[in-house]
N, C-alpha and C positions, 0 to 999 in steps of 0.2 A: 504494500499500499504506500502510495506517495503521500508525503506529509507537507502541507502548504502553510507557510508562515503568515499569510496575508489572505484576506477573502477575495475570491473572484467576484466580478460583478454579476449580480443577479443569480448567484449560484449558492445554495445552502448545502453545506456538508456537515457530517458529524465531527465532533472533536473540540468545538469551541462554543462558549455561550453566544447567543445570537442577537445581541443588542446592536451589532453593526448593521442589521437589516434596516433599521430606522434612519441610518445615514443617507442622505441625498446622493452621496459619492457611490453607493452601492446600488441604487435604483432611484430614479427620479419620477416613477409613474405607478407605484404600488397601488394607490387608491383608484386610480383611473382604470387599471387591469381588473382590480377586484370588482368594480362597479359594473363593467361589462359582463364579467362572468355571473355575477349576481343576477343581472337582468335575463341573461340566457337561461339561467336556471328557472327563474320565475316563469318564463315562457314554456319551459318543458313542464312546469307543474300545471300550467293551463292546459296543455295537451293531455295531461292524465286525468282532467276532469271528463274527457270525453273517450279516452282509450285507456282501459285498464292496464297498469304496469304489470304485466304477467308474461312469462315465457311464451305462452300460446300466442301472445300478440306480437312477438318479435318481428314478424314478416309484414306487419300492417304498414301501409305506406299511404300518404296523402299529400296534398299541396301544402298543408300547414307543416308537416314534418319535414318536406322538402325545404321549405323556407328557412326553418330553424337549423336543419343539418348544414345548409349553406352558411348561414351565419356563424354557427359554431366552428365549422371547418376553416373558414376564412380567419376567425380569431386565432385558431391554432397556429395557422401559417404567420400571422403577425407576431404571436408571442415567440415563436421559434425564431423568427427573422430579428427580432429585437434582442434576443439573448445573443445570437450570433454577432450581429452588429456592434453591441455594446462591448464585446470582448474583441479578440483578435481573429479576423477571418477576411481574407483578401478578396473572396468572390464577390462579384457585384450582387447586391441585395435583390436586384429585379430578376435575377436568373437563378435564384435558389429553389430547390425542390426537395423531395422527400429524402434523397440521399444526403443532402446537406443537413437536414434537421436531424437525421439520425446520429450526427456527430455529438449531439447533446447527451446522447445515451451513455457515451464514454465515461463523462464526469458526473452526470446527473442520476445515472443509474435508473432511468425511467422505466425500463422494461420489467423491473423488479417491484414496481408499485403495484398495488391493487386496492380496489375500493368496492364498497357495497352501497346500496341505496335503501333508505328507510322503507320504501314501499315494497322492496324485494330483498329482504335481508339475507336470503339463502343463496342469492345470485352474486357471484364475484365478477368484477368487471376489471379487465386487464388491457387497456387500450393500446399499450406499447408492447406487449409480449411478442408480437410478431418480430420485432427488431432483435430477438434472440437468435432467429433463424433465417432472416431475410432483410433486404434493404428497405422493403415497403411495409406499410400498414394496411391491412386488408380493408378497413372501414375508410381509410383515406383514398385508397384506390377506387372504392365505390363512390366517394364524393366527386371524384374527377371524372368518373363515368357518366353519372347522372348529370353533373354540371355541363358536360360538352354534348350530352345528347339525352335530354330528359325524355323524349318521346318513347324511345326504345329501352332506356335504362331506368325508368321511373320507380320500379320496384326496388331498387337500391337505395331509395331515400326512405328507409324503413326505421321502425321504432328502435330496434336494436343498434343500428349504425348511429342513430341520433344520440342514444343514451352513451355509446362508446366515445362519440366526439366530445360531448360535454364532460364526461369523466375525465377525458384527457387534458381538458382546460383546468379542471379541478386539481389533477395530480401536478400539471406544469405551475400552477400557483403555488402549491406546497413545496415543490423542488426549488422554487425561487425565493419563497419567503417563510417557509416553515410555519410556525405558530402565528407569525405576524399576518398571515393571510386569513387568520380567525376573526379579527375584529380590528378596530382602530387602535387598540392597546393589546399588548401580548396577553393571552390567556392560555394557561396550561391545562390541557385535558388529559388526565391520566386514567389508566386502566389497570387494575391489579391482576396479574398474570397467574397467581396461586393463592392458596389459602393462607400462607404465611405472610402475605401482604407485600410481595415482591412486585415491583412495577414492571410492566411491558413497555420498554422504551420505544419500541417500534410503533407505538399506537397513537394516532392523532385523530380525534374524534371531532366531526363537524368543523371543516376547515374554515368556515365563516358562519356568521349569524344565519340561522335558519336554513342552513344547507341540508339537503336531502342526502349528501353523500358522506360516508366514513371512509377515511384513508388509512391504509396500512403501509407504512414506508419500508424500504428495503432494510435488512438488518446490516449493522455496521460492517460485518465481513464481506458483504456483497457489493460495497463501494471500492472503487480503485484508488479514491483520493479521500483525504481527512484534513481537517484544519487543526492547527496547534498554535494559538496566539492569545494574548491578552489584549482585548480590544480597548480597554480603559487607557492602556499605554500606547497602542498602536494608532489609536484615531488622531493623536495630536502630531503624528509625524507625516512628512510629505509623502504622496503616493501610497497611502495606506490601503487602498484597494487596487488589486491587479487585474490584468485582462488574461483571461485564459486563451492559449494559443490553439484555435481549432484548426489552424492550417496544418498542424503536424499530426492530427488524429487520422 
């Protein structure tokens, strides 16, 4: 595991306390990103008023699902581009694609995240797990198919793909901001992992107010990188936040 003595822009890693996330040098639009994801999640809840969140309805598609699927997937692209651009990546942002976005997985460990939804607590969503075996993401491939040819590919704008696209945003928020994506102030949500009162450190519940998603983060040993610094000392130094070099990934 590679140990980093400064935080990378927009990337939360294990090993250090997280007050650096509040610093504008780490990220300048936490609240904007959070507001967008909150609005998309509210739209998903509206759809659930008419379509029961049930595995039997995964293949249901409609114009309303299509519309929200497009919005969520576009926001996914926007967040990925922002992380790459704020760090070090030489490729023109207008030409980025899913292979470029996959570079985030190297340090953010996105493919090891999972989440559940309060309406479907037994169903586990892993929107990035395809990156363990391939360059693409199946739900994102379906997004591109239906975006370019809705007439013949309309059925791919279905409920399952919609849930996966929004759960991907929820995970990206957590991978950027940790518990600071919960509320405007840090709030620690803990879960006891056994009867002796030991804490499950990989559990973050309800990444933001009223979220319908619960996230389970990767275990520490699944990360390739970790932090080791004292932010109270580091924040007063020049260049206290570094840029990760995605060109070498």
